[in-house]
N, C-alpha and C positions, 0 to 999 in steps of 0.2 A: 077318273082312272087312278087307282092306288099305285104308290111307288113301292115296290118290294126291296126292303132293305137288304135282304140277303143278295139279291142281284146286283144292286149298287156296290156292295162290299166285293163280291166277286170281281166284277168290272174293275173296280178301283185296284184290287190285288193284280189283276191281269195286266194292267197298264204300268203299275209300278214294276212289276216283273220284266216286262218288255224294255222299260227305261234303264233297268239294272243291266239288262243283257246288252243294250247298245252302249252303254258306258263301258263295259268289260270288253266289247269288241273294239271300241275307239282306242281303249288303253293298249290292246294287244298290238295294234297296227300303227301306233302312233309314231311319227318319224323321229329318229334318235338325233341329238344334237351333232352337227357336224364338227370335227375337230381337224384343223389344218388351215393353211394359209389360202389355198384355192377353194373356189366353191366346190364342195364335195358333191358326190352322187347321193341322192337321199337314201337314208337307210331306215329299216324298220328293227324294232327290238322285240325278240320272242320272249315270252314269259319264262321265268326261271324259278327253280327252288335250290335252296343251299341247306344241306344237312351235314351236322358234324358229329363224328364219334371219337373215342380217344385216340385212334390211330389215323384217321383220315377225314377229309372233307369232301362230300359228294355234291356235285352240281348237277342239276338235271334240268335241260333246257328243252323246250318243245319245238322240235325242228323236223316235222313229218317230211320224208323225202330227201333229207340231207345225209349223205353218207358221212361217217365219223372222220375218215382221212382228208375229206373235203373241207371240214371246218378248220379256221385258223384258230388255235389255243394258244395264248400268251399270257404270262404274268408280268404286269407293269406296275412296279412298286407294290402297293397293297391291293390291286385291282386284278381279277381275272378278266381277260378280254377274248371273246369269241366272236369270229366274223367269219363271212363267207357270203356265199349266193345261193339262193333257193331259186330254181327254175323248173318249169314243166317238163316232164320227160319228153324227149324228141319225138316219139310216136303220138303225143297228145298236142303237140303245137298247132296243128291244123284242124283240131277237133272243134266242133260246135260247142260253145260254152253256154251252158244253162245257168251256171251260178259259179263263181270264182271268188271264195271268201279267205282262203288261205293266202297270206301275203306272199308275194313273189319278188325277186330282185335281191339287192345286197341287204344283208342284215348285220347288225353288230349289237352285242351286249357287253356291257361292262358292269362287273359286279365286284363290290367290297368284300374281300376275303376275311374271315376271322384272323385275328393277329397269330403269326407264327411263321415258320419256316417250312417249305415243302420240298421234298427230295425227288419226288417222282410224279409224273402227270400221265395218267391213262385216260383213253377215251374210247367209248364203243356206242354205236347206235343201238337203241333197244325200244321197241314198241313206239316208235315215232318220236323219241328224244334222243337227245345227245347226252350221254352220261359220262361226266368227267370226274376222275377220282384222282384227288391230290393226297399224296402221302405225307404225313407230318413228319418232320426231321426227328430222328430219335425215337420213332415210335415202334420201329422194327417191322417185321413182315406180317 
């Protein structure tokens, strides 16, 4: 029986793609390090993007199902700290679960901000993400 090199190549590529997807998924739901004296409740870290313009820094954090006003947003030194709890909606708490991949429970993300001073912090929920806009000091409206 002859070995088909194209089939072996396709199989190898498919296995590589599955391994990459699994690594990405593990990175998305990895527990964040706890900070505090008492053993903390485990938390997960949502993925984030940080973009900068002349006037502002925009942080986009993937948090489907989390309302903007329910997320805790603080600046600690040079870090933006975003935390909160993601839970299933009450009407789905007793549903039969076929698959549950989106993490639930306490989340916290600590992100190093670009150097500077920020005068205003705005946040909105958009398309499953929490969008945090930090106005740069002296940048004007």
